[in-house]
C-alpha positions, -999 to 999 in steps of 0.1 A, spaced: 466 517 -32 468 553 -44 497 576 -42 494 595 -9 480 630 -13 496 642 19 530 627 18 553 622 -11 589 610 -8 610 639 -20 632 626 -48 651 638 -78 626 622 -103 597 643 -90 619 674 -93 628 665 -129 592 659 -139 581 692 -122 608 711 -141 599 694 -174 563 705 -170 573 740 -161 594 741 -193 565 727 -213 588 698 -224 569 671 -242 540 696 -244 536 692 -207 528 655 -210 539 629 -185 540 593 -198 558 566 -178 558 528 -182 562 497 -160 579 471 -183 582 437 -165 595 406 -183 568 379 -180 593 353 -168 583 352 -131 561 368 -105 566 404 -93 585 410 -61 589 438 -35 614 456 -58 589 456 -86 563 469 -61 585 499 -55 590 505 -92 552 503 -97 547 528 -69 572 551 -85 561 549 -122 524 548 -116 527 573 -88 546 598 -108 521 596 -137 491 600 -113 506 628 -93 513 649 -125 481 641 -144 498 617 -168 495 580 -176 515 549 -171 516 520 -195 519 484 -184 541 468 -210 553 432 -211 588 430 -225 583 396 -239 614 392 -261 625 359 -246 597 334 -251 617 305 -237 612 317 -202 579 335 -205 543 323 -200 507 334 -199 506 325 -162 532 352 -154 513 378 -176 481 372 -157 498 372 -123 515 405 -131 482 421 -142 466 409 -110 494 422 -88 494 457 -103 456 458 -99 458 446 -63 483 473 -55 457 498 -66 469 510 -100 453 511 -134 474 512 -165 466 533 -196 445 517 -223 451 479 -227 483 462 -215 510 465 -242 535 439 -254 570 442 -270 558 414 -293 531 438 -307 560 459 -321 580 430 -336 571 440 -372 582 476 -366 614 465 -347 623 442 -376 619 471 -401 641 493 -379 668 465 -377 668 466 -416 672 504 -414 703 500 -393 717 474 -417 711 498 -446 729 527 -429 758 505 -421 751 505 -384 744 467 -380 758 435 -394 753 398 -392 780 381 -372 788 344 -373 811 343 -343 801 316 -317 791 327 -283 825 317 -269 843 335 -297 822 366 -293 829 367 -256 867 365 -263 865 392 -289 846 415 -265 876 420 -243 874 431 -207 865 463 -189 902 472 -188 911 457 -222 896 468 -255 878 442 -276 886 434 -312 864 436 -342 846 406 -356 860 394 -390 823 396 -402 821 433 -394 832 442 -429 803 425 -447 786 447 -472 751 461 -467 737 437 -493 754 407 -477 739 416 -443 705 422 -458 705 388 -474 718 371 -443 693 388 -421 665 378 -444 677 342 -441 678 345 -403 642 357 -404 631 329 -427 646 303 -403 674 291 -427 699 290 -399 701 270 -367 700 286 -333 734 301 -324 746 301 -360 746 339 -362 733 371 -346 726 407 -357 749 431 -340 751 469 -339 783 483 -353 795 508 -327 829 507 -310 848 476 -299 873 497 -279 846 517 -260 851 517 -222 814 510 -220 810 473 -226 774 478 -238 787 497 -268 810 469 -280 788 458 -309 759 447 -288 735 420 -301 702 432 -316 686 399 -328 691 363 -319 677 331 -335 652 314 -312 631 286 -328 605 285 -301 568 293 -301 559 327 -286 530 329 -262 516 360 -281 528 356 -317 529 318 -321 554 306 -347 554 338 -368 590 346 -357 621 326 -352 643 356 -344 637 378 -314 651 413 -305 673 418 -275 659 438 -246 684 466 -252 673 469 -288 636 467 -280 635 489 -249 641 524 -262 621 519 -294 591 506 -275 593 538 -253 594 559 -285 564 541 -301 544 547 -269 554 583 -265 570 576 -231 584 609 -217 602 596 -186 616 560 -189 625 552 -153 649 523 -147 670 510 -119 707 519 -117 720 488 -134 706 502 -166 727 534 -163 755 519 -184 729 509 -210 717 545 -215 743 554 -241 731 525 -262 695 535 -256 703 570 -269 725 557 -298 697 536 -312 671 564 -308 694 588 -326 698 565 -356 662 554 -362 631 572 -375 613 569 -342 581 589 -335 594 604 -302 626 609 -282 621 594 -247 646 601 -220 659 574 -196 664 581 -159 678 557 -133 672 553 -96 687 530 -69 671 496 -66 657 483 -34 677 457 -15 662 441 16 682 421 41 671 385 48 656 385 14 664 373 -21 648 390 -51 667 375 -81 640 360 -103 664 331 -111 668 323 -74 631 327 -67 624 303 -95 649 279 -80 631 281 -47 599 272 -65 614 245 -87 632 228 -58 600 229 -38 616 248 -9 584 268 -10 549 258 -22 549 282 -51 554 317 -63 527 329 -38 541 310 -8 537 335 21 574 334 28 583 346 -7 590 384 -13 567 383 -43 537 406 -44 515 374 -45 533 359 -16 531 391 5 494 394 -3 488 358 8 508 364 40 484 392 49 505 423 39 482 450 26 486 471 -5 483 502 18 512 491 40 534 484 10 527 519 -3 536 533 31 568 514 31 577 526 -4 570 562 7 594 558 36 624 550 14 643 579 -3 646 577 -41 682 582 -51 699 584 -84 733 577 -69 731 544 -51 709 515 -42 686 515 -11 699 489 14 669 486 37 663 466 69 633 443 63 622 454 98 611 487 82 587 468 59 575 448 89 570 480 109 548 494 81 528 462 81 523 463 119 513 500 118 487 494 92 472 463 107 471 478 142 449 506 128 428 484 105 426 448 118 396 438 140 405 419 172 397 383 179 408 355 203 427 324 193 444 299 217 474 284 200 483 258 226 451 250 244 449 241 281 414 233 294 400 253 323 368 241 340 349 267 360 335 247 389 311 273 402 295 282 369 261 268 379 260 289 411 274 321 394 256 319 361 225 298 368 241 269 351 236 283 316 261 293 290 265 331 286 273 354 258 296 383 265 303 413 242 337 424 232 348 454 210 360 445 175 387 472 178 397 492 209 400 525 190 374 521 162 339 519 177 324 520 142 336 484 138 311 474 165 311 445 189 312 407 186 295 381 208 316 355 226 301 323 242 313 320 278 309 284 290 319 264 320 348 248 300 372 271 283 407 270 268 435 293 277 470 292 263 493 267 281 519 294 285 494 315 305 494 291 334 520 281 360 520 262 393 549 282 405 534 305 431 568 321 438 568 341 406 561 378 412 532 396 396 558 416 377 574 385 362 542 365 354 510 384 349 489 354 341 471 325 358 488 311 390 473 286 415 455 305 443 455 339 425 432 358 402 434 367 366 410 385 343 396 367 312 396 392 283 361 408 281 347 384 307 351 373 344 379 373 369 388 337 378 409 320 404 427 287 398 425 263 428 436 229 414 454 214 385 449 179 370 479 162 353 486 133 330 508 103 338 539 123 328 530 151 352 520 176 326 489 198 333 459 187 313 431 207 331 429 235 356 400 238 379 389 274 387 362 295 401 349 327 387 342 358 408 305 367 406 297 403 396 331 406 379 319 405 343 338 435 329 339 451 364 365 454 391 357 438 425 368 454 457 396 435 474 405 415 443 434 425 421 440 403 391 475 395 381 467 404 345 445 398 315 446 366 294 427 355 263 405 325 261 380 305 239 350 284 248 360 248 248 325 236 237 316 264 213 350 274 200 361 264 165 391 242 156 412 258 129 445 254 111 471 281 116 502 283 95 530 300 112 554 318 89 588 334 96 616 348 75 627 324 48 664 331 54 683 333 86 712 353 72 710 391 65 727 387 31 717 352 19 731 356 -16 760 379 -9 788 356 1 806 326 -12 780 301 1 750 290 -20 721 311 -9 702 278 -2 725 272 27 708 300 46 673 287 45 656 292 79 645 257 89 619 272 112 602 294 86 570 273 84 550 253 109 513 242 109 494 239 142 458 232 152 443 259 174 410 268 190 394 302 181 363 321 188 334 310 166 329 344 149 360 337 129 342 311 107 326 341 91 359 356 81 363 362 44 394 351 26 421 378 29 405 393 59 430 402 86 427 401 124 448 407 154 447 376 175 450 392 208 484 388 224 495 366 195 500 387 164 483 395 131 468 367 110 449 365 77 423 341 64 441 323 36 429 336 2 428 301 -13 422 275 14 401 292 41 364 282 43 338 283 70 339 246 72 377 245 74 392 278 87 428 284 77 447 314 89 483 325 80 504 344 105 513 377 90 536 391 117 540 393 154 529 421 176 565 432 179 598 425 164 613 396 182 637 385 154 668 401 170 660 384 203 660 350 186 694 353 170 
């Protein structure tokens, strides 16, 4: 996915970068970064941040770093690191040089922590977590200073050395910045710079037992990397004064600037990593890449394309004043538009009903036929596919009725005594229906109209066009039907547990019959199953011997009608 050369969302960040370049700020350089924490898979909100950070760098001839802010090893893993790299690559972006890690800077950050102690701007505090919370005060009530704030530089240096050496248990003490406990900005009330965590780190092993806080590491990492435009979501706006306070007091090699934009909020969706992890841990979904998940991996497996995600991101204004509350239907619209343009057509019968063409021997010399159908109605360069036409075919059960009173306007499909066109093949007329003991149709007997292969016949007006598959040469396949995971527009916004809004009909597996050409589908190849929707060959489970397709999205938005 590349940033569109013909359509950029007008936003304040582009204007800032343009002005900085015009003013030759940072010598005209543009360096951005995408800094995920490797504690989960990326989701649609991250995809927008990727689009923005990598896109800005590319548009203005700069570069974007992929940096893992791995300061909390307890929740991080190599699995998440590899998944994030794969997602960014799939979205179509390439980071500058090698991926970077906060842990690569731990030595430097430790030295800078000592610098703050020596200048009297940091101290070791022994308050418990509960005491520290009490001392911090409230937004409307000033905090009070820790009794350990008056420790001397030498005392703090000695204690910090012992923290580093592992002499204290977890929670015994922390290193805090000495700023202002009465500040109206809670982030300036002596924030934590280092905590004791006696856990093996996935990159540094057991070298460290203290780890920097995100707030301490963030700005300094930007400075080390020469980042010029540090783009964050609005929740970090209140953290910017601390970001700037630290940069001003440390001998950093550059002075990055932080900018904030509104985060993406989609209805019918949860993007909290903690809640996504709960869905995985509680086995509500099959994993982080379950096609119902709003993760990049989940959307990819669902059949969403990187190109469509870019289009969606480009549709949403970038604001510095508020979050973007977006209807998920906009994302679905972008997916439909893209797949309508790109996806080849194919036929698949979801609920098969057998139709036997009784005059096949007379009309077609008793032999099976092969008929040609376009792979795409508007893209002749995609060519044609061959479909076996046999005396026994399947149509969808919903495409047949015995009710002859239904008008052509109400039911444009197969009715006893009337004609219907089989997509790309003959006109047929149903004349008898066979039923089981319960009275349900199990087979329809029909005759085809000779000379009607792809041609109209004078005096015969079919009710409509229906899709079909050969009963003897079609292929049985597994189709996984996916829908929205939540049935509430704001599943985590009320008093109820978000789990109470799980859509019980979000997943269903059915056995279908499809045209034989689909056994050649490659994993992740998308198709429009005519009159059914868009489907993708599962990237993990699909094989020629066992075709597996996931429903990406319907041909139109029917969600509102279902509510």
